[in-house]
Biopython code that builds the backbone (N, CA, C, O; Angstrom):
import numpy as np
from Bio.PDB.StructureBuilder import StructureBuilder

atoms = [
    (1, "MET", "N", (0.801, -3.911, 36.056)),
    (1, "MET", "CA", (-0.195, -4.870, 35.643)),
    (1, "MET", "C", (0.486, -6.196, 35.361)),
    (1, "MET", "O", (1.432, -6.273, 34.577)),
    (2, "GLU", "N", (0.001, -7.215, 35.998)),
    (2, "GLU", "CA", (0.578, -8.545, 35.826)),
    (2, "GLU", "C", (-0.147, -9.289, 34.719)),
    (2, "GLU", "O", (-1.372, -9.227, 34.608)),
    (3, "LEU", "N", (0.623, -9.991, 33.906)),
    (3, "LEU", "CA", (0.030, -10.802, 32.848)),
    (3, "LEU", "C", (-0.279, -12.187, 33.380)),
    (3, "LEU", "O", (0.452, -12.720, 34.215)),
    (4, "SER", "N", (-1.344, -12.755, 32.903)),
    (4, "SER", "CA", (-1.661, -14.122, 33.311)),
    (4, "SER", "C", (-0.729, -15.079, 32.573)),
    (4, "SER", "O", (-0.155, -14.713, 31.547)),
    (5, "PRO", "N", (-0.576, -16.290, 33.080)),
    (5, "PRO", "CA", (0.308, -17.246, 32.415)),
    (5, "PRO", "C", (-0.180, -17.629, 31.016)),
    (5, "PRO", "O", (0.595, -18.143, 30.209)),
    (6, "LEU", "N", (-1.450, -17.383, 30.726)),
    (6, "LEU", "CA", (-1.988, -17.729, 29.413)),
    (6, "LEU", "C", (-1.924, -16.578, 28.415)),
    (6, "LEU", "O", (-2.352, -16.732, 27.271)),
    (7, "SER", "N", (-1.399, -15.436, 28.827)),
    (7, "SER", "CA", (-1.293, -14.299, 27.920)),
    (7, "SER", "C", (-0.275, -14.597, 26.825)),
    (7, "SER", "O", (0.777, -15.176, 27.097)),
    (8, "PRO", "N", (-0.581, -14.205, 25.588)),
    (8, "PRO", "CA", (0.375, -14.445, 24.509)),
    (8, "PRO", "C", (1.573, -13.508, 24.630)),
    (8, "PRO", "O", (1.460, -12.388, 25.129)),
    (9, "SER", "N", (2.695, -13.981, 24.171)),
    (9, "SER", "CA", (3.891, -13.139, 24.191)),
    (9, "SER", "C", (3.808, -12.123, 23.054)),
    (9, "SER", "O", (2.964, -12.233, 22.165)),
    (10, "LEU", "N", (4.688, -11.144, 23.098)),
    (10, "LEU", "CA", (4.713, -10.114, 22.065)),
    (10, "LEU", "C", (5.012, -10.734, 20.701)),
    (10, "LEU", "O", (4.439, -10.323, 19.691)),
    (11, "GLY", "N", (5.896, -11.707, 20.670)),
    (11, "GLY", "CA", (6.223, -12.377, 19.412)),
    (11, "GLY", "C", (5.026, -13.080, 18.802)),
    (11, "GLY", "O", (4.817, -13.029, 17.590)),
    (12, "GLU", "N", (4.236, -13.740, 19.648)),
    (12, "GLU", "CA", (3.032, -14.418, 19.152)),
    (12, "GLU", "C", (2.021, -13.420, 18.601)),
    (12, "GLU", "O", (1.381, -13.673, 17.581)),
    (13, "VAL", "N", (1.884, -12.298, 19.276)),
    (13, "VAL", "CA", (0.947, -11.271, 18.817)),
    (13, "VAL", "C", (1.410, -10.698, 17.482)),
    (13, "VAL", "O", (0.603, -10.526, 16.569)),
    (14, "LEU", "N", (2.707, -10.401, 17.363)),
    (14, "LEU", "CA", (3.233, -9.847, 16.115)),
    (14, "LEU", "C", (3.125, -10.844, 14.963)),
    (14, "LEU", "O", (2.772, -10.462, 13.848)),
    (15, "LEU", "N", (3.424, -12.104, 15.220)),
    (15, "LEU", "CA", (3.338, -13.128, 14.185)),
    (15, "LEU", "C", (1.893, -13.323, 13.723)),
    (15, "LEU", "O", (1.632, -13.456, 12.527)),
    (16, "THR", "N", (0.969, -13.338, 14.660)),
    (16, "THR", "CA", (-0.444, -13.483, 14.313)),
    (16, "THR", "C", (-0.934, -12.282, 13.518)),
    (16, "THR", "O", (-1.664, -12.438, 12.539)),
    (17, "THR", "N", (-0.538, -11.093, 13.932)),
    (17, "THR", "CA", (-0.931, -9.882, 13.209)),
    (17, "THR", "C", (-0.362, -9.886, 11.795)),
    (17, "THR", "O", (-1.070, -9.568, 10.840)),
    (18, "ALA", "N", (0.908, -10.243, 11.657)),
    (18, "ALA", "CA", (1.529, -10.303, 10.332)),
    (18, "ALA", "C", (0.834, -11.334, 9.451)),
    (18, "ALA", "O", (0.635, -11.100, 8.259)),
    (19, "ASN", "N", (0.467, -12.468, 10.027)),
    (19, "ASN", "CA", (-0.226, -13.504, 9.261)),
    (19, "ASN", "C", (-1.581, -13.006, 8.765)),
    (19, "ASN", "O", (-1.957, -13.270, 7.623)),
    (20, "TRP", "N", (-2.316, -12.288, 9.613)),
    (20, "TRP", "CA", (-3.606, -11.741, 9.200)),
    (20, "TRP", "C", (-3.441, -10.685, 8.112)),
    (20, "TRP", "O", (-4.232, -10.629, 7.171)),
    (21, "VAL", "N", (-2.417, -9.853, 8.242)),
    (21, "VAL", "CA", (-2.181, -8.823, 7.222)),
    (21, "VAL", "C", (-1.873, -9.470, 5.878)),
    (21, "VAL", "O", (-2.425, -9.068, 4.854)),
    (22, "VAL", "N", (-0.991, -10.475, 5.877)),
    (22, "VAL", "CA", (-0.659, -11.170, 4.629)),
    (22, "VAL", "C", (-1.896, -11.862, 4.065)),
    (22, "VAL", "O", (-2.136, -11.818, 2.859)),
    (23, "PHE", "N", (-2.679, -12.498, 4.927)),
    (23, "PHE", "CA", (-3.920, -13.147, 4.485)),
    (23, "PHE", "C", (-4.823, -12.147, 3.773)),
    (23, "PHE", "O", (-5.331, -12.431, 2.688)),
    (24, "LEU", "N", (-5.025, -10.979, 4.375)),
    (24, "LEU", "CA", (-5.922, -9.986, 3.783)),
    (24, "LEU", "C", (-5.379, -9.428, 2.473)),
    (24, "LEU", "O", (-6.134, -9.237, 1.520)),
    (25, "VAL", "N", (-4.080, -9.166, 2.419)),
    (25, "VAL", "CA", (-3.478, -8.644, 1.187)),
    (25, "VAL", "C", (-3.635, -9.647, 0.048)),
    (25, "VAL", "O", (-4.029, -9.278, -1.058)),
    (26, "VAL", "N", (-3.329, -10.906, 0.314)),
    (26, "VAL", "CA", (-3.443, -11.948, -0.711)),
    (26, "VAL", "C", (-4.901, -12.157, -1.105)),
    (26, "VAL", "O", (-5.205, -12.317, -2.288)),
    (27, "ALA", "N", (-5.799, -12.158, -0.135)),
    (27, "ALA", "CA", (-7.220, -12.357, -0.439)),
    (27, "ALA", "C", (-7.752, -11.238, -1.326)),
    (27, "ALA", "O", (-8.477, -11.502, -2.285)),
    (28, "VAL", "N", (-7.403, -10.001, -1.021)),
    (28, "VAL", "CA", (-7.873, -8.871, -1.833)),
    (28, "VAL", "C", (-7.257, -8.915, -3.227)),
    (28, "VAL", "O", (-7.951, -8.675, -4.216)),
    (29, "ALA", "N", (-5.967, -9.219, -3.319)),
    (29, "ALA", "CA", (-5.315, -9.304, -4.629)),
    (29, "ALA", "C", (-5.935, -10.406, -5.482)),
    (29, "ALA", "O", (-6.158, -10.215, -6.678)),
    (30, "SER", "N", (-6.211, -11.544, -4.881)),
    (30, "SER", "CA", (-6.817, -12.647, -5.624)),
    (30, "SER", "C", (-8.249, -12.319, -6.030)),
    (30, "SER", "O", (-8.682, -12.653, -7.133)),
    (31, "TYR", "N", (-8.977, -11.667, -5.135)),
    (31, "TYR", "CA", (-10.344, -11.256, -5.457)),
    (31, "TYR", "C", (-10.348, -10.301, -6.648)),
    (31, "TYR", "O", (-11.122, -10.481, -7.588)),
    (32, "ARG", "N", (-9.487, -9.291, -6.610)),
    (32, "ARG", "CA", (-9.429, -8.311, -7.700)),
    (32, "ARG", "C", (-9.043, -8.961, -9.018)),
    (32, "ARG", "O", (-9.611, -8.649, -10.065)),
    (33, "ARG", "N", (-8.068, -9.871, -8.961)),
    (33, "ARG", "CA", (-7.631, -10.529, -10.194)),
    (33, "ARG", "C", (-8.745, -11.392, -10.766)),
    (33, "ARG", "O", (-8.970, -11.384, -11.976)),
    (34, "SER", "N", (-9.438, -12.125, -9.928)),
    (34, "SER", "CA", (-10.492, -12.995, -10.444)),
    (34, "SER", "C", (-11.692, -12.191, -10.948)),
    (34, "SER", "O", (-12.356, -12.611, -11.896)),
    (35, "ARG", "N", (-11.978, -11.053, -10.335)),
    (35, "ARG", "CA", (-13.095, -10.214, -10.799)),
    (35, "ARG", "C", (-12.734, -9.463, -12.069)),
    (35, "ARG", "O", (-13.503, -9.463, -13.030)),
    (36, "CYS", "N", (-11.572, -8.825, -12.082)),
    (36, "CYS", "CA", (-11.214, -7.957, -13.206)),
    (36, "CYS", "C", (-10.678, -8.736, -14.402)),
    (36, "CYS", "O", (-11.131, -8.528, -15.528)),
    (37, "LEU", "N", (-9.732, -9.617, -14.173)),
    (37, "LEU", "CA", (-9.078, -10.290, -15.290)),
    (37, "LEU", "C", (-9.820, -11.536, -15.753)),
    (37, "LEU", "O", (-9.843, -11.831, -16.948)),
    (38, "SER", "N", (-10.420, -12.263, -14.836)),
    (38, "SER", "CA", (-11.099, -13.502, -15.221)),
    (38, "SER", "C", (-12.601, -13.324, -15.403)),
    (38, "SER", "O", (-13.243, -14.136, -16.068)),
    (39, "GLY", "N", (-13.162, -12.279, -14.825)),
    (39, "GLY", "CA", (-14.582, -12.011, -14.992)),
    (39, "GLY", "C", (-15.501, -12.927, -14.207)),
    (39, "GLY", "O", (-16.664, -13.091, -14.576)),
    (40, "TYR", "N", (-15.011, -13.523, -13.138)),
    (40, "TYR", "CA", (-15.846, -14.406, -12.326)),
    (40, "TYR", "C", (-16.868, -13.591, -11.539)),
    (40, "TYR", "O", (-16.645, -12.411, -11.272)),
    (41, "PRO", "N", (-17.995, -14.217, -11.163)),
    (41, "PRO", "CA", (-18.971, -13.510, -10.327)),
    (41, "PRO", "C", (-18.405, -13.246, -8.929)),
    (41, "PRO", "O", (-17.389, -13.818, -8.534)),
    (42, "VAL", "N", (-19.083, -12.374, -8.199)),
    (42, "VAL", "CA", (-18.590, -11.951, -6.889)),
    (42, "VAL", "C", (-18.412, -13.134, -5.946)),
    (42, "VAL", "O", (-17.369, -13.246, -5.301)),
    (43, "TRP", "N", (-19.396, -14.015, -5.849)),
    (43, "TRP", "CA", (-19.310, -15.121, -4.888)),
    (43, "TRP", "C", (-18.117, -16.015, -5.192)),
    (43, "TRP", "O", (-17.435, -16.472, -4.274)),
    (44, "LYS", "N", (-17.859, -16.269, -6.469)),
    (44, "LYS", "CA", (-16.733, -17.125, -6.830)),
    (44, "LYS", "C", (-15.411, -16.414, -6.537)),
    (44, "LYS", "O", (-14.448, -17.045, -6.101)),
    (45, "SER", "N", (-15.363, -15.114, -6.775)),
    (45, "SER", "CA", (-14.154, -14.346, -6.493)),
    (45, "SER", "C", (-13.864, -14.293, -4.999)),
    (45, "SER", "O", (-12.703, -14.337, -4.591)),
    (46, "VAL", "N", (-14.909, -14.198, -4.181)),
    (46, "VAL", "CA", (-14.717, -14.211, -2.727)),
    (46, "VAL", "C", (-14.142, -15.550, -2.285)),
    (46, "VAL", "O", (-13.224, -15.593, -1.466)),
    (47, "VAL", "N", (-14.676, -16.643, -2.822)),
    (47, "VAL", "CA", (-14.159, -17.973, -2.482)),
    (47, "VAL", "C", (-12.701, -18.096, -2.908)),
    (47, "VAL", "O", (-11.873, -18.597, -2.147)),
    (48, "ILE", "N", (-12.382, -17.642, -4.118)),
    (48, "ILE", "CA", (-10.999, -17.690, -4.602)),
    (48, "ILE", "C", (-10.096, -16.868, -3.693)),
    (48, "ILE", "O", (-8.998, -17.307, -3.352)),
    (49, "GLY", "N", (-10.545, -15.683, -3.298)),
    (49, "GLY", "CA", (-9.744, -14.835, -2.422)),
    (49, "GLY", "C", (-9.486, -15.462, -1.067)),
    (49, "GLY", "O", (-8.365, -15.410, -0.561)),
    (50, "VAL", "N", (-10.510, -16.053, -0.476)),
    (50, "VAL", "CA", (-10.352, -16.675, 0.851)),
    (50, "VAL", "C", (-9.421, -17.883, 0.775)),
    (50, "VAL", "O", (-8.559, -18.060, 1.635)),
    (51, "VAL", "N", (-9.595, -18.708, -0.248)),
    (51, "VAL", "CA", (-8.734, -19.888, -0.388)),
    (51, "VAL", "C", (-7.288, -19.470, -0.644)),
    (51, "VAL", "O", (-6.365, -20.039, -0.062)),
    (52, "ALA", "N", (-7.089, -18.483, -1.506)),
    (52, "ALA", "CA", (-5.725, -18.013, -1.778)),
    (52, "ALA", "C", (-5.104, -17.403, -0.524)),
    (52, "ALA", "O", (-3.920, -17.605, -0.254)),
    (53, "GLY", "N", (-5.902, -16.654, 0.244)),
    (53, "GLY", "CA", (-5.385, -16.075, 1.476)),
    (53, "GLY", "C", (-5.021, -17.120, 2.509)),
    (53, "GLY", "O", (-4.058, -16.959, 3.259)),
    (54, "ALA", "N", (-5.803, -18.201, 2.545)),
    (54, "ALA", "CA", (-5.527, -19.263, 3.517)),
    (54, "ALA", "C", (-4.222, -19.987, 3.201)),
    (54, "ALA", "O", (-3.498, -20.398, 4.108)),
    (55, "TRP", "N", (-3.926, -20.138, 1.925)),
    (55, "TRP", "CA", (-2.678, -20.797, 1.517)),
    (55, "TRP", "C", (-1.765, -19.791, 0.841)),
    (55, "TRP", "O", (-1.306, -20.012, -0.280)),
    (56, "TRP", "N", (-1.502, -18.684, 1.526)),
    (56, "TRP", "CA", (-0.725, -17.609, 0.930)),
    (56, "TRP", "C", (0.702, -17.992, 0.553)),
    (56, "TRP", "O", (1.217, -17.424, -0.411)),
    (57, "PRO", "N", (1.386, -18.922, 1.247)),
    (57, "PRO", "CA", (2.736, -19.268, 0.761)),
    (57, "PRO", "C", (2.706, -19.883, -0.644)),
    (57, "PRO", "O", (3.579, -19.597, -1.464)),
    (58, "LEU", "N", (1.712, -20.719, -0.918)),
    (58, "LEU", "CA", (1.574, -21.292, -2.257)),
    (58, "LEU", "C", (1.235, -20.202, -3.260)),
    (58, "LEU", "O", (1.768, -20.194, -4.369)),
    (59, "TRP", "N", (0.352, -19.280, -2.882)),
    (59, "TRP", "CA", (-0.003, -18.166, -3.753)),
    (59, "TRP", "C", (1.231, -17.334, -4.088)),
    (59, "TRP", "O", (1.402, -16.902, -5.228)),
    (60, "LEU", "N", (2.085, -17.110, -3.102)),
    (60, "LEU", "CA", (3.294, -16.318, -3.315)),
    (60, "LEU", "C", (4.234, -16.991, -4.308)),
    (60, "LEU", "O", (4.827, -16.319, -5.152)),
    (61, "ILE", "N", (4.374, -18.302, -4.215)),
    (61, "ILE", "CA", (5.226, -19.035, -5.156)),
    (61, "ILE", "C", (4.661, -18.931, -6.571)),
    (61, "ILE", "O", (5.399, -18.658, -7.518)),
    (62, "VAL", "N", (3.359, -19.148, -6.714)),
    (62, "VAL", "CA", (2.731, -19.060, -8.038)),
    (62, "VAL", "C", (2.849, -17.646, -8.586)),
    (62, "VAL", "O", (3.099, -17.470, -9.779)),
    (63, "TRP", "N", (2.676, -16.641, -7.744)),
    (63, "TRP", "CA", (2.802, -15.256, -8.186)),
    (63, "TRP", "C", (4.219, -14.968, -8.667)),
    (63, "TRP", "O", (4.400, -14.313, -9.694)),
    (64, "CYS", "N", (5.225, -15.448, -7.938)),
    (64, "CYS", "CA", (6.614, -15.218, -8.350)),
    (64, "CYS", "C", (6.908, -15.860, -9.700)),
    (64, "CYS", "O", (7.612, -15.278, -10.525)),
    (65, "VAL", "N", (6.376, -17.044, -9.927)),
    (65, "VAL", "CA", (6.607, -17.735, -11.198)),
    (65, "VAL", "C", (5.898, -17.014, -12.347)),
    (65, "VAL", "O", (6.444, -16.917, -13.446)),
    (66, "ASN", "N", (4.695, -16.515, -12.103)),
    (66, "ASN", "CA", (3.868, -15.933, -13.170)),
    (66, "ASN", "C", (3.784, -14.414, -13.142)),
    (66, "ASN", "O", (2.915, -13.851, -13.807)),
    (67, "ARG", "N", (4.638, -13.735, -12.411)),
    (67, "ARG", "CA", (4.441, -12.295, -12.217)),
    (67, "ARG", "C", (4.537, -11.485, -13.503)),
    (67, "ARG", "O", (3.855, -10.468, -13.633)),
    (68, "ASP", "N", (5.372, -11.910, -14.467)),
    (68, "ASP", "CA", (5.453, -11.168, -15.728)),
    (68, "ASP", "C", (4.150, -11.273, -16.516)),
    (68, "ASP", "O", (3.666, -10.279, -17.058)),
    (69, "ARG", "N", (3.591, -12.468, -16.579)),
    (69, "ARG", "CA", (2.330, -12.659, -17.296)),
    (69, "ARG", "C", (1.195, -11.918, -16.602)),
    (69, "ARG", "O", (0.347, -11.321, -17.264)),
    (70, "ILE", "N", (1.174, -11.953, -15.278)),
    (70, "ILE", "CA", (0.127, -11.255, -14.525)),
    (70, "ILE", "C", (0.248, -9.746, -14.732)),
    (70, "ILE", "O", (-0.760, -9.060, -14.901)),
    (71, "ALA", "N", (1.480, -9.230, -14.720)),
    (71, "ALA", "CA", (1.682, -7.799, -14.956)),
    (71, "ALA", "C", (1.213, -7.418, -16.359)),
    (71, "ALA", "O", (0.601, -6.366, -16.546)),
    (72, "TRP", "N", (1.498, -8.268, -17.339)),
    (72, "TRP", "CA", (1.047, -8.009, -18.705)),
    (72, "TRP", "C", (-0.476, -7.997, -18.776)),
    (72, "TRP", "O", (-1.054, -7.130, -19.431)),
    (73, "GLU", "N", (-1.137, -8.949, -18.109)),
    (73, "GLU", "CA", (-2.602, -8.995, -18.103)),
    (73, "GLU", "C", (-3.193, -7.728, -17.488)),
    (73, "GLU", "O", (-4.186, -7.203, -17.990)),
    (74, "TRP", "N", (-2.587, -7.232, -16.400)),
    (74, "TRP", "CA", (-3.088, -6.002, -15.784)),
    (74, "TRP", "C", (-2.870, -4.809, -16.706)),
    (74, "TRP", "O", (-3.732, -3.936, -16.800)),
    (75, "ARG", "N", (-1.722, -4.762, -17.390)),
    (75, "ARG", "CA", (-1.485, -3.662, -18.338)),
    (75, "ARG", "C", (-2.527, -3.679, -19.449)),
    (75, "ARG", "O", (-3.060, -2.630, -19.810)),
    (76, "GLU", "N", (-2.824, -4.857, -19.997)),
    (76, "GLU", "CA", (-3.839, -4.979, -21.043)),
    (76, "GLU", "C", (-5.215, -4.579, -20.523)),
    (76, "GLU", "O", (-5.973, -3.899, -21.216)),
    (77, "TYR", "N", (-5.529, -4.993, -19.327)),
    (77, "TYR", "CA", (-6.823, -4.646, -18.729)),
    (77, "TYR", "C", (-6.955, -3.131, -18.583)),
    (77, "TYR", "O", (-7.987, -2.554, -18.925)),
    (78, "ARG", "N", (-5.906, -2.498, -18.076)),
    (78, "ARG", "CA", (-5.948, -1.037, -17.902)),
    (78, "ARG", "C", (-5.995, -0.314, -19.246)),
    (78, "ARG", "O", (-6.689, 0.692, -19.390)),
    (79, "ARG", "N", (-5.253, -0.833, -20.232)),
    (79, "ARG", "CA", (-5.248, -0.220, -21.558)),
    (79, "ARG", "C", (-6.642, -0.313, -22.183)),
    (79, "ARG", "O", (-7.128, 0.660, -22.759)),
    (80, "GLU", "N", (-7.280, -1.468, -22.072)),
    (80, "GLU", "CA", (-8.625, -1.630, -22.616)),
    (80, "GLU", "C", (-9.620, -0.703, -21.931)),
    (80, "GLU", "O", (-10.523, -0.170, -22.576)),
    (81, "ARG", "N", (-9.459, -0.514, -20.645)),
    (81, "ARG", "CA", (-10.385, 0.367, -19.917)),
    (81, "ARG", "C", (-10.192, 1.823, -20.298)),
    (81, "ARG", "O", (-11.150, 2.595, -20.284)),
    (82, "THR", "N", (-8.970, 2.213, -20.638)),
    (82, "THR", "CA", (-8.751, 3.605, -21.036)),
    (82, "THR", "C", (-9.184, 3.845, -22.475)),
    (82, "THR", "O", (-9.530, 4.971, -22.830)),
    (83, "LEU", "N", (-9.172, 2.807, -23.313)),
    (83, "LEU", "CA", (-9.558, 2.975, -24.711)),
    (83, "LEU", "C", (-11.067, 2.944, -24.916)),
    (83, "LEU", "O", (-11.578, 3.581, -25.836)),
    (84, "THR", "N", (-11.784, 2.212, -24.071)),
    (84, "THR", "CA", (-13.240, 2.138, -24.230)),
    (84, "THR", "C", (-13.889, 3.272, -23.442)),
    (84, "THR", "O", (-13.576, 3.479, -22.270)),
    (85, "PRO", "N", (-14.790, 4.003, -24.088)),
    (85, "PRO", "CA", (-15.452, 5.104, -23.366)),
    (85, "PRO", "C", (-16.399, 4.572, -22.293)),
    (85, "PRO", "O", (-17.026, 3.524, -22.447)),
    (86, "ALA", "N", (-16.479, 5.323, -21.213)),
    (86, "ALA", "CA", (-17.367, 4.935, -20.104)),
    (86, "ALA", "C", (-18.815, 5.122, -20.534)),
    (86, "ALA", "O", (-19.151, 6.072, -21.242)),
    (87, "ALA", "N", (-19.656, 4.209, -20.098)),
    (87, "ALA", "CA", (-21.078, 4.280, -20.489)),
    (87, "ALA", "C", (-21.837, 5.242, -19.607)),
    (87, "ALA", "O", (-23.040, 5.428, -19.789)),
]
sb = StructureBuilder()
sb.init_structure("model")
sb.init_model(0)
sb.init_chain("A")
sb.init_seg("    ")
for serial, (resi, resn, name, xyz) in enumerate(atoms, 1):
    if name == "N":
        sb.init_residue(resn, " ", resi, " ")
    sb.init_atom(name, np.array(xyz, "f"), 0.0, 1.0, " ", f" {name:<3s}", serial, name[0])
structure = sb.get_structure()
């Protein structure tokens, strides 16, 4: 099977796939953080997730700087959920 001259190379396909995977991971992480820790409504959390996913290198830098505080917030969130009885 011959490839057309406009077919993407394997490197382009892998880079695009990796970019989409990182976008989705960052978008989901940002969505979860804004819903669980900040208590924003769904529509606002979706917007935050999409924007964070679009600029994932900036998100990664901010996450690296604040990862201890974010980890502490998640621990507190989980602790509060285990201490309060389910309705």
